[in-house]
N, C-alpha and C positions, 0 to 999 in steps of 0.2 A: 321805206327804209324801218328797220325791225328795231335794232337798237346800233347807235354810233358804235363802230367797232374801235372807235380810239379813245371810247372812256374805258376806265379801268375798273372794269368787272374781271372776274378769273375767268379763264379760256373754258370754263364746266358751262360759264352761261349761255354763252355763245355757241356752244356744243348741245344744247339743251333745245336753244331755239330751234337748232338745224334738225335736230331728230324728232321734235314735236311736229311740226309743221312737217316735216316727209310721213309722220305719223298720219296727223289731220288730212295730207293730198291724197293718202291710200284710202282713207276711209270716202274720202269726195268722190273719187274715181274708180268709176268701174271696167274702164277698157284699160288694159296693158299697158300701151302704148300711149293714150293719156297721161298715166301715172307715171310714166318715164319721162314725155315730154314737161312735164308738171317738174319732176325733181329737178331739169335743167333750168328752168324757169327761176327755181328755190335756189339754185346755185347762184347764178345771175344775182340774184337781190340780195343775196347774202354779200357777195362781192360788192355792188353797188354799197350795200350799209357799211363797206370796209372792213370785213369781218377778217380775220388769218387766213391767207389764201390757202396755204398749210393746212387749216384745220378745217374749212369749208370742203377741200377736196378730197380729204381724208373721209368725212363722216358721209359725203353724200357716196361714196364708193363704196364705202361698208353697209348704208341704206341699199343702195340699189343689186350688192350682192347678194344679201339678204334677202331681197324681195325676190330677185332671180330662184335663188334655192327655194321659196319657198313657194313659185308658182313651178317651177319642175317637180316638186315634192304633192304639191296637190293634182299636177296633170296625172302620175305616178301614179297615186291613191283613184282617182277617176277609173281610170283605163282597167284595175284590178276588180274595182267595183264591181259585182253584178247582182245586178234585180231581177229577179223573177218573176215573182207575183208583187205587181202591185193594185193596194185595195184604195180605190180613192174614198178618202174620209169628208162625207157629206153630215152639215151640220145643218138644221133647220131650227129656224127661231118662231 
């Protein structure tokens, strides 16, 4: 449980918890599918903590849409980037 959803905290506190945990999960998961699976688990944990259901669903959707958009942009950038001559950088001590 993060924070009891029945507490009298303002809604932006619950939203901040969801978004910061999603950001943390993004740093911890290297694979795209693992991250999306972690978002599902985050949603379940928030609902178990009795966060407002609409707030949880809306913010998880925002995070997953943002993540999918960034992945598509990265893929597009990687496909257009052409490296002709790679020079290895060797450092000796």
